[in-house]
All heavy atoms as an XYZ file, in Angstrom:
662
protein
N      36.700      2.892    -12.062
C      35.774      4.023    -12.445
C      34.522      3.363    -12.902
O      33.406      3.901    -12.759
C      36.514      4.819    -13.432
C      35.732      6.047    -13.925
S      35.669      7.233    -12.434
C      34.782      8.597    -13.109
N      34.593      2.384    -13.555
C      33.462      1.751    -14.224
C      32.467      1.148    -13.190
O      31.251      1.272    -13.347
C      33.839      0.591    -15.161
C      32.723      0.039    -15.987
C      33.305     -1.013    -17.014
N      32.218     -1.679    -17.744
C      32.107     -1.593    -19.052
N      33.136     -1.092    -19.760
N      31.061     -2.131    -19.567
N      33.114      0.669    -12.083
C      32.171      0.093    -11.080
C      31.428      1.288    -10.349
O      30.228      1.053     -9.975
C      33.097     -0.605     -9.967
C      33.605     -1.953    -10.429
C      34.252     -2.601     -9.285
C      34.906     -3.931     -9.699
N      35.540     -4.629     -8.558
N      32.134      2.403    -10.218
C      31.443      3.628     -9.528
C      30.277      4.025    -10.467
O      29.182      4.322     -9.872
C      32.352      4.758     -9.390
C      31.705      5.995     -8.995
C      33.515      4.255     -8.481
N      30.455      3.949    -11.742
C      29.332      4.367    -12.673
C      28.065      3.375    -12.521
O      26.971      3.681    -12.541
N      28.439      2.047    -12.617
C      27.375      1.104    -12.395
C      26.635      1.191    -11.158
O      25.410      1.075    -10.968
C      27.936     -0.325    -12.641
C      28.442     -0.471    -14.029
C      26.941     -1.372    -12.303
C      29.221     -1.745    -14.377
N      27.400      1.365    -10.016
C      26.788      1.489     -8.705
C      25.924      2.805     -8.664
O      24.875      2.778     -8.088
C      27.940      1.470     -7.632
C      28.519      0.071     -7.594
C      27.346      1.827     -6.298
C      29.759     -0.042     -6.605
N      26.468      3.879     -9.223
C      25.641      5.073     -9.204
C      24.361      4.935    -10.064
O      23.312      5.295     -9.507
C      26.388      6.208     -9.728
O      27.649      6.444     -8.999
N      24.467      4.360    -11.191
C      23.291      4.014    -12.054
C      22.227      3.289    -11.333
O      21.111      3.542    -11.326
C      23.707      3.320    -13.244
C      22.547      2.946    -14.161
C      21.875      3.904    -14.848
C      22.232      1.693    -14.217
C      20.905      3.561    -15.731
C      21.135      1.280    -14.991
C      20.353      2.259    -15.807
N      22.708      2.135    -10.755
C      21.803      1.265     -9.786
C      21.249      1.996     -8.756
O      20.006      1.909     -8.486
C      22.554      0.019     -9.462
C      21.710     -0.811     -8.409
C      22.869     -0.862    -10.644
N      21.966      2.796     -8.078
C      21.478      3.603     -7.007
C      20.435      4.553     -7.345
O      19.328      4.725     -6.724
N      20.719      5.343     -8.413
C      19.759      6.327     -8.922
C      18.485      5.587     -9.476
O      17.334      6.030     -9.090
C      20.333      7.173    -10.100
C      21.443      7.964     -9.496
C      19.378      7.952    -10.833
C      22.270      8.742    -10.480
N      18.543      4.571    -10.252
C      17.372      3.876    -10.758
C      16.584      3.277     -9.654
O      15.344      3.271     -9.508
C      17.777      2.827    -11.800
C      16.514      1.935    -12.094
C      18.366      3.486    -13.039
N      17.292      2.658     -8.569
C      16.657      2.035     -7.474
C      15.959      3.049     -6.595
O      14.755      2.815     -6.145
N      16.427      4.191     -6.437
C      15.870      5.254     -5.648
C      14.606      5.773     -6.421
O      13.502      5.923     -5.754
C      16.829      6.398     -5.451
O      17.908      5.901     -4.759
C      16.186      7.537     -4.616
N      14.723      5.914     -7.753
C      13.603      6.274     -8.477
C      12.420      5.296     -8.400
O      11.226      5.744     -8.160
N      12.705      4.073     -8.489
C      11.742      2.974     -8.402
C      10.962      2.982     -7.129
O       9.792      2.898     -6.831
C      12.195      1.666     -8.834
C      12.527      1.470    -10.218
C      13.245      0.099    -10.479
C      11.227      1.509    -11.035
N      11.832      3.162     -5.985
C      11.380      3.232     -4.638
C      10.426      4.356     -4.391
O       9.420      4.179     -3.795
C      12.531      3.165     -3.668
C      12.217      3.198     -2.121
C      11.549      1.867     -1.795
C      13.346      3.420     -1.339
N      10.872      5.525     -4.747
C      10.108      6.692     -4.662
C       8.656      6.529     -5.436
O       7.640      6.860     -4.968
C      10.748      7.906     -5.190
C      11.879      8.494     -4.236
C      12.584      9.630     -4.941
C      11.212      8.957     -3.020
N       8.782      5.999     -6.675
C       7.621      5.838     -7.480
C       6.606      4.993     -6.752
O       5.428      5.298     -6.825
C       7.922      5.230     -8.995
C       6.829      5.228     -9.838
C       6.521      3.819    -10.178
N       5.469      3.776    -11.163
C       4.210      3.309    -10.910
N       3.843      3.043     -9.667
N       3.337      3.272    -11.856
N       7.060      3.855     -6.274
C       6.129      2.905     -5.576
C       5.612      3.388     -4.179
O       4.592      3.029     -3.697
C       6.798      1.506     -5.421
C       6.793      0.750     -6.736
C       8.032      0.439     -7.349
C       5.727      0.472     -7.386
C       8.158     -0.111     -8.587
C       5.687     -0.242     -8.680
C       6.933     -0.512     -9.156
O       7.003     -1.134    -10.460
N       6.315      4.341     -3.575
C       5.904      4.718     -2.270
C       5.036      6.086     -2.409
O       4.220      6.341     -1.564
C       7.110      5.075     -1.269
O       8.021      5.946     -1.879
C       7.653      3.766     -0.996
N       5.280      6.832     -3.454
C       4.706      8.187     -3.536
C       3.379      8.154     -4.376
O       2.351      8.594     -4.157
C       5.624      9.308     -4.136
C       6.727      9.483     -3.086
C       4.888     10.528     -4.383
C       7.753     10.383     -3.513
N       3.535      7.441     -5.492
C       2.327      7.500     -6.510
C       1.300      6.389     -6.084
O       1.618      5.189     -5.872
C       2.922      7.046     -7.945
C       1.787      6.975     -8.829
C       3.974      7.947     -8.424
N       0.117      6.906     -5.889
C      -1.045      5.878     -5.322
C      -1.499      4.993     -6.609
O      -1.450      5.367     -7.676
C      -2.120      6.838     -4.900
C      -1.876      8.163     -5.777
C      -0.350      8.197     -5.848
N      -1.894      3.850     -6.253
C      -2.494      2.971     -7.279
C      -3.883      3.386     -7.453
O      -4.468      4.297     -6.702
C      -2.458      1.529     -6.820
C      -3.061      1.129     -5.580
O      -3.657      2.077     -4.875
O      -3.168      0.018     -5.104
N      -4.600      2.863     -8.443
C      -5.954      3.263     -8.730
C      -6.896      3.119     -7.566
O      -7.752      4.026     -7.437
C      -6.446      2.494     -9.998
C      -7.753      2.978    -10.600
C      -8.228      2.273    -11.791
O      -7.525      1.311    -12.224
O      -9.315      2.699    -12.384
N      -6.848      1.967     -6.833
C      -7.691      1.728     -5.741
C      -7.663      2.846     -4.651
O      -8.626      3.401     -4.219
C      -7.489      0.371     -5.212
C      -8.451     -0.028     -4.135
C      -8.165     -1.403     -3.528
O      -7.934     -2.301     -4.434
O      -8.141     -1.632     -2.421
N      -6.409      3.246     -4.355
C      -6.198      4.177     -3.275
C      -6.719      5.604     -3.792
O      -7.268      6.376     -3.072
C      -4.725      4.351     -3.019
C      -4.256      3.137     -2.157
C      -2.779      3.479     -1.790
C      -2.215      2.191     -1.018
N      -0.697      2.321     -0.821
N      -6.529      5.855     -5.024
C      -6.818      7.185     -5.587
C      -8.401      7.214     -5.552
O      -9.006      8.315     -5.338
C      -6.340      7.231     -6.962
C      -6.527      8.704     -7.600
S      -5.799      8.933     -9.193
C      -6.864      7.902    -10.067
N      -9.071      6.187     -5.999
C     -10.657      6.206     -5.965
C     -11.151      6.424     -4.668
O     -12.094      7.060     -4.425
C     -11.119      4.865     -6.672
C     -10.990      4.796     -8.177
C     -11.465      3.538     -8.631
C     -11.852      5.996     -8.861
N     -10.473      5.738     -3.667
C     -10.945      5.953     -2.268
C     -10.897      7.342     -1.781
O     -11.582      7.759     -1.004
C     -10.172      4.933     -1.388
C     -10.629      3.498     -1.516
C      -9.731      2.655     -0.417
C     -10.146      1.237     -0.654
N      -9.344      0.402      0.323
N      -9.900      8.118     -2.271
C      -9.645      9.438     -1.723
C     -10.648     10.402     -2.525
O     -10.729     11.657     -1.962
C      -8.271      9.960     -2.001
O      -7.903      9.983     -3.483
N     -11.291     10.039     -3.582
C     -12.296     10.949     -4.252
C     -13.605     11.104     -3.473
O     -13.957     10.197     -2.671
C     -12.523     10.429     -5.637
C     -11.427     10.348     -6.630
C     -11.771      9.612     -7.941
C     -10.772     11.628     -6.918
N     -14.193     12.223     -3.621
C     -15.472     12.447     -3.165
C     -16.489     11.510     -3.748
O     -16.246     11.029     -4.894
C     -15.858     13.870     -3.227
O     -16.131     14.130     -4.591
N     -17.592     11.262     -3.204
C     -18.558     10.308     -3.745
C     -19.129     10.807     -5.054
O     -19.387     10.031     -6.048
C     -19.679     10.248     -2.643
C     -19.006     10.604     -1.328
C     -17.945     11.520     -1.758
N     -19.320     12.181     -5.314
C     -19.812     12.678     -6.459
C     -18.785     12.377     -7.677
O     -19.154     11.966     -8.745
C     -20.159     14.166     -6.304
C     -21.226     14.479     -5.459
C     -20.631     14.644     -3.958
O     -19.459     14.801     -3.754
O     -21.445     14.467     -3.066
N     -17.506     12.704     -7.269
C     -16.492     12.584     -8.303
C     -16.313     11.057     -8.643
O     -16.029     10.735     -9.823
C     -15.081     13.121     -7.843
O     -15.385     14.438     -7.359
C     -14.008     13.098     -8.835
N     -16.420     10.235     -7.645
C     -16.293      8.739     -7.918
C     -17.409      8.305     -8.761
O     -17.155      7.468     -9.674
C     -16.311      8.013     -6.536
C     -15.764      6.535     -6.751
C     -15.799      5.861     -5.348
N     -15.055      6.706     -4.313
C     -15.504      6.826     -3.073
N     -16.527      6.207     -2.675
N     -14.834      7.567     -2.291
N     -18.648      8.857     -8.618
C     -19.809      8.406     -9.397
C     -19.528      8.846    -10.958
O     -19.840      8.126    -11.786
C     -20.987      9.041     -8.886
N     -18.994     10.012    -11.127
C     -18.696     10.437    -12.455
C     -17.660      9.700    -13.022
O     -17.761      9.310    -14.315
C     -18.268     11.944    -12.360
C     -19.402     12.823    -11.954
C     -17.682     12.474    -13.760
C     -19.018     14.326    -11.604
N     -16.596      9.313    -12.278
C     -15.543      8.336    -12.793
C     -16.172      7.149    -13.239
O     -15.788      6.508    -14.378
C     -14.474      8.224    -11.753
C     -13.524      7.151    -12.231
C     -12.391      7.401    -12.911
C     -13.570      5.901    -11.688
C     -11.413      6.587    -13.356
C     -12.675      4.880    -11.987
C     -11.658      5.268    -12.884
O     -10.649      4.265    -13.180
N     -17.031      6.446    -12.452
C     -17.618      5.188    -12.760
C     -18.419      5.262    -14.005
O     -18.393      4.346    -14.836
C     -18.311      4.641    -11.597
C     -17.434      4.216    -10.484
C     -16.411      3.177    -10.812
O     -16.888      2.318    -11.665
O     -15.331      3.095    -10.101
N     -19.230      6.345    -14.111
C     -20.092      6.478    -15.241
C     -19.288      6.578    -16.481
O     -19.695      6.097    -17.600
C     -20.923      7.786    -15.094
C     -22.435      7.553    -15.092
C     -23.175      8.808    -14.903
N     -22.514      9.603    -13.772
C     -22.717     10.785    -13.418
N     -23.582     11.555    -14.104
N     -22.196     11.346    -12.408
N     -18.226      7.324    -16.523
C     -17.355      7.616    -17.660
C     -16.477      6.463    -17.993
O     -15.974      6.352    -19.123
C     -16.667      8.883    -17.620
C     -17.462     10.127    -17.614
O     -18.564     10.158    -18.070
N     -16.978     11.168    -17.008
N     -16.333      5.521    -17.127
C     -15.431      4.396    -17.234
C     -15.778      3.516    -18.360
O     -14.988      3.054    -19.187
C     -15.344      3.570    -15.923
C     -14.283      2.541    -15.973
C     -14.333      1.963    -14.544
C     -13.272      0.942    -14.265
N     -13.230      0.378    -13.021
N     -17.133      3.309    -18.532
C     -17.701      2.453    -19.599
C     -17.503      3.067    -20.950
O     -17.002      2.472    -21.910
C     -19.150      2.118    -19.283
C     -19.811      1.301    -20.482
C     -19.413      1.348    -18.083
N     -17.697      4.421    -20.979
C     -17.598      5.096    -22.245
C     -16.084      5.080    -22.669
O     -15.807      4.784    -23.800
C     -18.058      6.630    -22.059
C     -17.888      7.358    -23.302
C     -18.306      8.842    -23.000
O     -18.615      9.208    -21.921
N     -18.397      9.639    -24.154
N     -15.217      5.282    -21.821
C     -13.691      5.272    -22.036
C     -13.318      3.779    -22.596
O     -12.528      3.724    -23.507
C     -12.908      5.625    -20.812
C     -12.959      7.089    -20.575
C     -11.818      7.548    -19.495
N     -11.894      6.640    -18.290
C     -12.618      6.946    -17.285
N     -13.384      7.908    -17.225
N     -12.548      6.036    -16.340
N     -13.890      2.771    -21.910
C     -13.504      1.406    -22.369
C     -14.047      1.195    -23.807
O     -13.364      0.560    -24.625
C     -14.088      0.503    -21.386
C     -14.039     -0.987    -21.677
C     -12.671     -1.473    -22.100
N     -11.890     -1.390    -20.986
C     -10.473     -1.689    -21.128
N      -9.994     -1.895    -22.269
N      -9.697     -1.584    -20.142
N     -15.286      1.627    -24.101
C     -15.848      1.481    -25.455
C     -15.024      2.191    -26.516
O     -14.701      1.600    -27.535
C     -17.208      1.930    -25.428
C     -18.250      1.042    -24.694
C     -19.554      1.513    -24.515
O     -19.859      2.799    -25.000
O     -20.407      0.733    -24.061
N     -14.585      3.443    -26.072
C     -13.854      4.162    -27.045
C     -12.486      3.507    -27.280
O     -11.917      3.507    -28.406
C     -13.699      5.624    -26.598
C     -12.904      6.604    -27.441
C     -12.869      7.890    -26.848
O     -12.934      8.174    -25.707
N     -12.517      8.936    -27.735
N     -11.846      3.031    -26.192
C     -10.571      2.280    -26.368
C     -10.734      1.076    -27.119
O      -9.833      0.797    -28.084
C     -10.084      1.913    -24.894
C      -8.810      1.064    -24.967
N      -8.775     -0.229    -24.881
C      -7.601      1.534    -25.033
C      -7.530     -0.630    -24.897
N      -6.729      0.382    -24.970
N     -11.822      0.364    -27.028
C     -12.069     -0.878    -27.763
C     -12.164     -0.496    -29.250
O     -11.698     -1.190    -30.102
C     -13.177     -1.676    -27.394
C     -13.003     -2.329    -26.003
O     -11.809     -2.395    -25.547
O     -14.000     -2.635    -25.313
N     -12.882      0.548    -29.597
C     -13.003      1.016    -30.982
C     -11.677      1.404    -31.633
O     -11.372      0.980    -32.810
C     -13.912      2.312    -31.121
C     -15.410      1.992    -31.012
C     -16.145      3.307    -31.171
C     -17.724      3.097    -30.894
N     -18.328      4.414    -31.040
N     -10.903      2.122    -30.846
C      -9.556      2.460    -31.342
C      -8.654      1.245    -31.514
O      -8.024      1.123    -32.572
C      -8.934      3.425    -30.364
C      -9.681      4.836    -30.426
C      -7.443      3.702    -30.727
C      -9.214      5.785    -29.344
N      -8.808      0.281    -30.732
C      -7.882     -0.944    -30.898
C      -8.477     -1.705    -32.070
O      -7.654     -2.274    -32.759
C      -8.132     -1.781    -29.600
C      -7.390     -1.225    -28.341
S      -5.579     -0.859    -28.760
C      -4.969     -2.420    -29.096
N      -9.758     -1.767    -32.411
C     -10.217     -2.446    -33.542
C      -9.712     -1.700    -34.746
O      -9.278     -2.477    -35.744
C     -11.782     -2.476    -33.513
C     -12.451     -3.355    -32.582
C     -13.941     -3.190    -32.478
O     -14.542     -2.579    -33.380
O     -14.494     -3.702    -31.477
N      -9.696     -0.409    -34.768
C      -9.170      0.297    -35.920
C      -7.721      0.049    -36.147
O      -7.251     -0.131    -37.260
C      -9.391      1.867    -35.798
C     -10.808      2.253    -35.882
C     -10.966      3.723    -35.607
O     -10.058      4.412    -35.165
N     -12.153      4.288    -35.897
N      -7.012     -0.078    -35.024
C      -5.569     -0.365    -35.197
C      -5.308     -1.765    -35.780
O      -4.422     -1.894    -36.525
C      -4.868     -0.202    -33.752
C      -4.845      1.367    -33.362
C      -3.489     -0.695    -33.809
C      -4.422      1.564    -32.034
N      -6.149     -2.635    -35.226
C      -5.921     -4.088    -35.731
C      -6.273     -4.175    -37.187
O      -5.610     -4.751    -37.974
C      -6.848     -4.975    -34.855
C      -6.268     -5.155    -33.463
C      -6.925     -6.339    -35.557
C      -7.037     -5.859    -32.514
N      -7.271     -3.460    -37.652
C      -7.726     -3.446    -38.947
C      -6.712     -2.812    -39.948
O      -6.362     -3.239    -41.030
C      -9.010     -2.815    -39.189
C     -10.239     -3.632    -38.684
C     -10.325     -4.964    -39.389
O     -10.247     -4.976    -40.664
O     -10.553     -5.965    -38.724
N      -6.094     -1.716    -39.350
C      -5.076     -0.900    -40.119
C      -3.793     -1.851    -40.288
O      -3.057     -1.772    -41.284
C      -4.674      0.400    -39.512
O      -5.919      1.245    -39.475
N      -3.410     -2.491    -39.218
C      -2.358     -3.371    -39.237
C      -2.420     -4.445    -40.212
O      -1.331     -4.987    -40.679
C      -2.010     -3.955    -37.923
N      -3.581     -4.897    -40.678
C      -3.742     -5.911    -41.558
C      -3.575     -5.426    -43.088
O      -3.270     -6.176    -43.881
C      -5.145     -6.519    -41.541
C      -5.389     -7.381    -40.332
C      -6.879     -7.741    -40.157
C      -7.211     -8.443    -38.818
N      -8.639     -8.838    -38.825
N      -3.556     -4.068    -43.129
C      -3.452     -3.469    -44.506
C      -1.939     -3.314    -44.745
O      -1.077     -3.201    -43.931
C      -4.093     -2.190    -44.652
O      -3.904     -1.478    -45.730
N      -1.543     -3.362    -46.148
C      -0.185     -3.041    -46.491
C       0.014     -1.459    -46.682
O       1.155     -1.145    -46.770
C       0.176     -3.619    -47.829
C       0.101     -5.079    -47.664
O       0.356     -5.609    -46.562
O      -0.052     -5.893    -48.845
N      -0.976     -0.767    -46.619
C      -0.864      0.754    -46.669
C      -0.412      1.378    -45.373
O      -0.539      0.807    -44.261
C      -2.226      1.373    -47.136
C      -2.847      0.841    -48.349
C      -4.153      1.525    -48.477
C      -4.754      1.020    -49.833
N      -6.204      1.599    -49.934
N       0.259      2.513    -45.475
C       0.656      3.251    -44.196
C      -0.599      3.705    -43.472
O      -1.646      3.862    -44.004
C       1.444      4.543    -44.753
C       1.678      4.137    -46.200
C       0.723      3.206    -46.694
N      -0.426      3.833    -42.220
C      -1.576      4.182    -41.418
C      -2.301      5.383    -41.827
O      -3.501      5.562    -41.616
C      -1.186      4.175    -39.857
C      -2.295      4.390    -38.917
C      -0.139      5.410    -39.557
C      -2.980      3.073    -38.674
N      -1.540      6.387    -42.271
C      -2.178      7.625    -42.693
C      -3.026      7.591    -43.955
O      -3.737      8.474    -44.335
C      -1.156      8.816    -42.732
C       0.010      8.520    -43.614
C       0.000      8.886    -44.985
C       1.164      7.955    -43.221
N       1.171      8.420    -45.437
C       1.980      7.917    -44.460
C       1.711      7.397    -42.116
C       3.247      7.326    -44.618
C       2.992      6.824    -42.125
C       3.803      6.845    -43.308
N      -2.743      6.476    -44.648
C      -3.558      6.261    -45.970
C      -4.671      5.289    -45.868
O      -5.407      5.220    -46.732
C      -2.581      5.797    -47.123
C      -1.609      6.932    -47.485
C      -0.754      6.511    -48.670
C       0.087      7.580    -49.101
N       0.916      7.134    -50.252
N      -4.754      4.625    -44.755
C      -5.794      3.647    -44.595
C      -7.196      4.281    -44.537
O      -8.058      3.715    -45.167
C      -5.520      2.800    -43.241
C      -6.767      1.846    -43.033
C      -4.305      2.030    -43.474
N      -7.342      5.347    -43.955
C      -8.702      5.965    -43.814
C      -8.763      6.781    -42.580
O      -7.828      6.861    -41.804
N      -9.854      7.587    -42.583
C      -9.986      8.530    -41.458
C     -10.302      7.806    -40.232
O     -11.044      6.809    -40.221
C     -11.189      9.538    -41.888
C     -11.986      8.601    -42.851
C     -10.906      7.747    -43.457
N      -9.735      8.271    -39.116
C     -10.098      7.780    -37.809
C     -11.404      8.454    -37.332
O     -11.424      9.715    -37.365
C      -8.976      7.951    -36.858
O      -8.830      9.290    -36.548
N     -12.380      7.689    -37.007
C     -13.650      8.283    -36.549
C     -13.592      8.567    -35.058
O     -14.647      8.194    -34.433
C     -14.807      7.426    -37.088
C     -14.824      7.214    -38.546
O     -14.659      8.137    -39.276
N     -15.200      6.042    -38.957
N     -12.586      9.048    -34.571
C     -12.442      9.311    -33.190
C     -13.196     10.647    -32.966
O     -13.115     11.620    -33.639
C     -11.078      9.346    -32.632
O     -10.403     10.570    -33.278
N     -13.996     10.601    -31.864
C     -14.592     11.807    -31.330
C     -14.144     12.170    -30.043
O     -14.206     11.330    -29.157
C     -16.134     11.551    -31.303
O     -16.356     10.395    -30.438
C     -16.766     11.273    -32.613
N     -13.611     13.304    -29.902
C     -13.099     13.690    -28.659
C     -14.163     14.493    -27.865
O     -14.405     15.667    -28.063
C     -11.814     14.668    -28.767
C     -10.676     14.012    -29.432
O     -10.583     12.825    -29.151
O      -9.886     14.676    -29.985
N     -14.889     13.754    -27.067
C     -16.090     14.302    -26.282
C     -15.489     14.857    -24.953
O     -14.865     14.198    -24.203
C     -17.077     13.419    -26.070
O     -16.589     12.188    -25.408
N     -15.645     16.013    -24.705
C     -15.149     16.666    -23.453
C     -16.304     17.060    -22.644
O     -16.763     18.199    -22.611
C     -14.373     17.934    -23.840
C     -13.254     17.739    -24.920
C     -11.981     18.212    -24.359
C     -10.908     17.862    -25.361
N      -9.649     17.818    -25.101
N     -16.948     16.150    -22.004
C     -18.135     16.341    -21.077
C     -17.819     15.928    -19.725
O     -16.922     15.264    -19.320
C     -19.240     15.477    -21.691
O     -18.970     14.119    -21.814
């Protein structure tokens, strides 16, 4: 009975991984399928997203150096720009 469970588990996980790698496109394929206008918008916003990510990572690193809990370290100056 135990072997059947292990074989079933491996089969289910293996099928899931196979489906994920065959169905979900990678970033390069996805960008190729976008229209030129949408691709330009994506590239323009890419730098802004990277800068925002870097700021957040800096805040996380600074907060990790403190002995205080994350919610007491200070306000996060994150701006959710929806443009």
